[in-house]
GUVOMAR-244162 format. One record per residue (C-alpha): y, z, x; residue number from 0. Coordinates in pm, 1 decimal. Each point is the difference from the previous one (the first is absolute). Layout:
N
R       yy       zz       xx pos
R        Y        Z        X NUM
...
This chain:
319
R       yy       zz       xx pos
R   4230.6   3144.1   3469.1   0
R    155.1   -286.5    141.4   1
R   -136.7   -323.8   -136.6   2
R   -162.0   -311.4    229.5   3
R    271.8   -293.8    -36.0   4
R   -282.5   -240.2   -173.1   5
R     89.8   -384.2    -40.1   6
R   -124.5   -129.1   -286.8   7
R    -90.7   -349.8    -89.1   8
R     58.7   -124.9   -353.0   9
R   -381.6     68.6    -71.1  10
R     -1.1    370.2     -0.1  11
R     48.0    141.7   -342.7  12
R    -58.7    327.1     69.1  13
R     73.7    150.0    317.2  14
R     82.3    354.9    186.4  15
R    342.8     45.6   -157.1  16
R    -79.2    170.5   -311.6  17
R   -336.8    196.6    150.3  18
R   -194.7   -202.2   -250.2  19
R   -401.6     80.7    -53.7  20
R    -70.6   -313.3    165.3  21
R    174.7   -370.2    191.2  22
R    -71.9   -297.5   -214.0  23
R     70.0   -301.4    135.3  24
R     38.9   -371.1   -184.2  25
R   -257.3   -227.2    114.5  26
R     41.6   -268.0   -310.6  27
R    181.2    -28.2   -295.8  28
R   -292.7    112.0   -182.8  29
R   -115.0    270.8    295.4  30
R    114.3    308.7    190.2  31
R   -189.2    218.9    233.6  32
R     12.0    353.0      8.3  33
R    -69.5    224.1    258.3  34
R    -25.9    349.3     50.9  35
R   -205.1    240.8    245.9  36
R    -51.2    425.9    -63.5  37
R   -261.4    210.4    175.3  38
R     21.6    388.5     33.1  39
R   -264.3    298.4     94.5  40
R   -253.4    128.0   -248.0  41
R     75.3    179.5   -344.1  42
R   -360.4    107.5   -103.6  43
R   -285.2    119.6    194.4  44
R   -279.9   -347.3    -80.0  45
R     83.4   -302.1    203.3  46
R    -94.1   -190.8   -254.5  47
R    255.4    128.4   -252.1  48
R    254.7    -10.7    268.9  49
R    -76.0   -333.4     38.4  50
R     77.0   -139.0   -359.6  51
R    327.0    215.5    -13.2  52
R    137.4   -153.3    273.9  53
R    -63.6   -359.3   -128.0  54
R     91.2     93.7   -335.4  55
R    365.4    111.3    162.8  56
R     -7.7   -293.2    231.0  57
R    -52.1   -228.5   -300.4  58
R    260.3    186.6   -237.6  59
R    308.6   -173.7    190.8  60
R   -122.5   -355.0    -84.3  61
R    -42.1    110.7   -313.0  62
R    325.7    178.3    -61.6  63
R    161.4   -346.9    108.8  64
R   -136.5   -176.4   -321.0  65
R   -279.9   -192.8    233.6  66
R   -365.0    -33.0     18.2  67
R   -134.5    155.5    333.3  68
R   -246.2   -285.0    157.8  69
R    -88.7     86.6    367.8  70
R    -19.7    286.4    239.8  71
R    -36.3    145.7    351.5  72
R   -136.8    325.6     99.7  73
R    200.5    242.6    210.2  74
R   -197.9    310.7    141.2  75
R    114.9    245.4    261.4  76
R   -354.6    165.5     66.7  77
R    -84.9    313.3    228.0  78
R   -322.9   -122.7    153.3  79
R    -56.6    352.2    167.9  80
R     77.9    193.6   -321.4  81
R   -191.4   -164.1   -272.6  82
R   -314.3   -165.6    -42.4  83
R     -6.7   -392.1     -2.4  84
R   -138.5     21.9   -356.0  85
R    343.0    158.7    -92.4  86
R    177.4   -297.7     73.3  87
R   -290.2   -189.0   -202.6  88
R     30.3    193.1   -302.9  89
R    367.4    -13.2    -12.5  90
R      8.0   -391.3     42.0  91
R   -281.6    -13.3   -271.2  92
R    280.8    193.1   -188.9  93
R    219.1   -316.2     30.8  94
R   -204.0   -208.2    -64.2  95
R    -92.3    133.7   -300.9  96
R    358.0    -23.7   -138.7  97
R     69.4   -346.8    139.8  98
R   -282.7   -134.2   -210.1  99
R     84.8    178.3   -293.8 100
R    339.2   -144.7     46.5 101
R   -133.1   -373.9     50.4 102
R    168.9     34.8    372.2 103
R   -164.0   -200.1    298.8 104
R     -8.0    232.6    313.9 105
R     37.4   -235.8    310.2 106
R    -42.2    223.8    279.2 107
R    270.5    289.2    163.9 108
R     34.3    162.3    317.4 109
R   -111.6    393.6    125.1 110
R    141.1    220.5    301.8 111
R   -133.4    293.1    127.0 112
R    237.6    293.9    -96.6 113
R     50.0    330.5    -22.6 114
R     48.2     39.0   -352.1 115
R   -216.9   -160.4   -280.5 116
R    184.6   -269.9   -203.9 117
R    -95.1   -296.7   -255.0 118
R    209.6   -288.9   -196.1 119
R     11.4   -334.6    -39.9 120
R    257.6   -288.8     44.4 121
R      5.5   -221.2   -327.7 122
R    114.3   -341.4    -83.1 123
R     66.8    -61.2   -339.8 124
R     94.4   -307.3   -218.1 125
R    280.2     42.7   -309.4 126
R    216.2   -321.6   -139.4 127
R    355.5     24.3    206.7 128
R    173.3     30.5   -373.3 129
R   -215.4    303.7    -41.5 130
R     21.7    197.3    250.3 131
R    108.5    365.0    -88.5 132
R    289.5    206.8    226.0 133
R     20.2    387.8    -17.7 134
R    380.0    -82.5    -74.5 135
R    190.1   -107.7   -268.0 136
R    -22.0    289.2   -256.9 137
R    256.2    -83.7   -314.6 138
R    112.8    297.0   -229.3 139
R   -150.6     -5.2   -299.9 140
R   -311.7     -2.0    188.1 141
R   -307.3    235.4    -50.3 142
R   -264.4    106.4    271.2 143
R   -367.5    -13.5    -45.8 144
R   -205.2    165.7    242.8 145
R   -434.2    -70.3    -11.0 146
R   -134.6    215.5    227.3 147
R     29.4    354.6    -30.0 148
R    165.9    221.0    275.4 149
R   -117.7    298.9    239.7 150
R   -231.4   -152.6    275.1 151
R    203.1    157.1    263.6 152
R     -6.1    326.8   -133.8 153
R   -318.8    -15.9    -93.5 154
R   -144.7   -134.1    365.3 155
R    152.9    280.1    140.4 156
R   -188.1    292.6   -217.1 157
R   -304.9   -195.1     92.8 158
R     21.2     29.9    349.9 159
R    103.3    346.5    -20.5 160
R   -301.7     77.7   -241.9 161
R    175.5    122.5   -251.5 162
R    -56.4   -287.4   -239.6 163
R   -235.8     -4.7   -312.8 164
R   -304.8   -259.6      0.2 165
R     60.8    -56.0   -331.7 166
R    349.8   -192.7     83.4 167
R   -148.6   -197.3    276.1 168
R   -135.0   -268.5   -172.6 169
R    304.6    -78.8   -215.7 170
R    185.7    -14.6    348.0 171
R   -249.0   -209.7    176.6 172
R    -36.6   -202.9   -298.6 173
R    397.2    -66.0    -64.1 174
R     20.1   -136.9    396.6 175
R   -257.6   -210.8     18.9 176
R    111.5   -157.9   -315.6 177
R    142.7   -370.4     61.9 178
R    307.9    -82.4   -138.1 179
R    -96.2   -354.7   -116.5 180
R    -40.6     91.5   -411.1 181
R    382.7    163.1     55.3 182
R    130.0   -340.9    150.7 183
R   -225.9   -206.7   -227.8 184
R    196.9    165.5   -306.2 185
R    326.4    -94.6    114.4 186
R    -22.3   -316.5   -106.5 187
R    230.8   -147.4   -243.6 188
R    238.7    304.7     28.9 189
R    325.6      6.5    119.1 190
R    -68.1    215.4    315.7 191
R    341.8     21.0    200.8 192
R   -145.7    204.8    270.7 193
R   -347.5    106.5    166.0 194
R   -116.3    239.7    295.3 195
R   -325.7    207.2     36.6 196
R     52.5    396.1     13.1 197
R   -161.4    120.8    333.7 198
R    181.4    195.5    344.0 199
R    330.1     39.2   -149.5 200
R   -128.9    149.8   -330.0 201
R    161.6    -71.0   -323.9 202
R    353.7     95.4    107.8 203
R      0.1   -185.2    284.2 204
R   -142.6   -344.3   -106.3 205
R    264.1     51.4   -283.3 206
R    326.4     32.4    252.6 207
R   -157.5   -322.4    157.6 208
R      1.5   -183.1   -310.4 209
R    317.1    112.0   -119.7 210
R    153.3   -135.6    297.7 211
R    319.7    149.0     24.1 212
R    111.6   -178.7   -335.8 213
R    197.3    194.9   -236.8 214
R   -237.8     80.3   -247.4 215
R   -105.7    356.7   -123.6 216
R   -418.8     17.1      5.0 217
R    -81.1    312.0   -206.1 218
R   -387.6    102.1     47.9 219
R   -117.5    241.2   -255.1 220
R   -193.4    249.7    152.3 221
R   -210.6     53.7   -291.5 222
R   -127.9   -345.4    -32.4 223
R   -148.6    -10.3    338.5 224
R   -367.9    -83.3      4.7 225
R   -194.7    236.2    222.1 226
R   -330.7     56.4    136.5 227
R   -227.4    294.2    -78.0 228
R     97.4    278.8    240.9 229
R    298.2   -136.5    108.1 230
R    236.6    252.1   -174.8 231
R   -180.3    309.2     86.7 232
R    -56.4    -61.4    353.1 233
R    363.5   -118.6     11.2 234
R    132.5    311.3   -170.1 235
R   -261.8    199.8    308.1 236
R    212.6   -143.0    261.5 237
R   -236.3   -237.9    119.3 238
R    267.6   -275.3     75.9 239
R    -64.8   -266.6    271.4 240
R    277.6    -28.1    300.1 241
R    110.3   -382.3   -155.5 242
R    126.3    204.4   -312.9 243
R    252.0    142.4    204.6 244
R     65.1   -324.4    195.9 245
R     10.0   -169.4   -326.2 246
R    306.3    192.0   -160.1 247
R    198.1     -4.9    335.8 248
R    -74.6   -367.2    -24.6 249
R    153.0    -32.1   -362.1 250
R    263.3    283.2    122.1 251
R    343.3     53.2   -262.2 252
R    -85.6   -349.8   -156.4 253
R   -244.0    253.1   -244.2 254
R     76.2    226.5   -271.6 255
R   -226.2    259.8   -118.5 256
R     84.3    187.7   -330.0 257
R    -26.1    371.3     17.0 258
R   -241.0    -18.5   -260.5 259
R   -281.5   -212.4    159.4 260
R   -283.7    212.9    141.9 261
R    -20.1     31.5    409.7 262
R   -365.4   -107.8    -68.2 263
R     95.6   -321.4   -126.2 264
R    316.8    -77.1    194.1 265
R   -263.4     18.2    328.9 266
R   -244.0   -250.6   -193.3 267
R    297.5   -258.2    -30.2 268
R     57.8    -10.8    352.0 269
R   -398.7     56.2     80.6 270
R   -121.4   -286.4    273.5 271
R   -284.0   -199.0   -215.8 272
R   -313.2   -191.8    158.7 273
R    -92.0   -326.2   -175.7 274
R    262.7    128.5   -284.4 275
R     65.5   -254.4   -338.0 276
R    278.4   -249.1    -54.4 277
R    346.8     64.8   -118.4 278
R    170.0   -240.2   -211.0 279
R    316.9    -50.3   -112.7 280
R     46.1   -207.5   -347.6 281
R    222.6      5.2   -331.9 282
R    -80.1    259.9   -213.1 283
R    -69.6   -134.8   -285.5 284
R   -312.1   -175.5    160.3 285
R    -92.3    362.1    158.6 286
R   -245.5     40.7   -327.0 287
R   -155.9   -315.5     20.4 288
R    -71.2     10.0    381.6 289
R   -156.4    371.4    -32.0 290
R   -216.1   -133.0   -282.6 291
R    -98.9   -289.0    229.9 292
R    -35.7    246.0    280.1 293
R   -256.8    208.9   -187.8 294
R   -224.0   -273.4   -153.0 295
R    -65.8    -56.0    374.2 296
R   -141.4    378.3     42.6 297
R    324.1    144.1    185.6 298
R     15.6    295.6   -243.2 299
R    264.4    139.4    268.2 300
R    258.5   -228.2    -50.3 301
R    311.5    184.1   -123.7 302
R    354.6    -83.8    -69.0 303
R    175.0    217.5    235.1 304
R    363.9    -88.1     13.1 305
R    297.2   -161.8    -96.5 306
R    296.6   -208.9    214.9 307
R    354.4     -5.7   -118.7 308
R    329.9   -101.8    102.2 309
R    191.4    227.4    223.4 310
R    310.0     52.8    247.8 311
R   -255.2     48.3    266.9 312
R   -328.6    -49.6    119.9 313
R   -221.5    303.1   -102.5 314
R   -327.6    134.8    -58.1 315
R    -56.6    314.2   -270.5 316
R   -293.5    205.7    -30.7 317
R     40.9    130.9   -357.2 318
């Protein structure tokens, strides 16, 4: 896709050049604005829970940039002839509940009458200009850490097909509505070289962005991937969202999958996530201490999932 030619002034710290999670704009020597926007169609039936998940997903971009979300505006596309206004009220109440939990001030929003229901938020955050994180900057010798379990796209597909075990719904929903605030806070004091949140492009798609064409080999250990309950079984049963195939096409020949990797694990590595975890790269020597910090904050799913090495070309390997 052809990119817009955007003139940036000297205050832009992060623009669109590397498909980062949000834009960062320096206001003063001590304060930079983080700005992002995201909205999508429902992934669960409960309007209140959908509102929570949409807000957690939107705020995640600010946490991925190393910042603190401050204000938000609602974005609503609502089919008024299809749903009762009470449905919209419950969505907005769910969103407000998560904004309150995050300490983010809702300032307003905008709605349109649409044929398909969609909800999300635009978010403004702040960060010190010198502490803004980017999704690129991997270095040879880095370890990769993921803070949430994978599989939301596959489980969501199973739910829509009526094939899901009710026992897997709780962890599925709780993962998506959980803020990445604690994950971001745990980074303080660590030498994080790159950070992103794992969402629609799936784990391997976001690693492709983090690699940014650098001559590095990223090795992802399929057996170390944290998985939501039911993700593996539903993937094995073929309950795969269409976005998984698009993500594979997006990554293309850049990814090499060892023959020993189970097909369902490979599918999960490309599974599009909703409100997924943060993915960090940092020196391997600091990895154990970071994992301990994450787990002390209640992030039991956090795991070291791979490594970065020097190479003659850019390559993602799933082993």
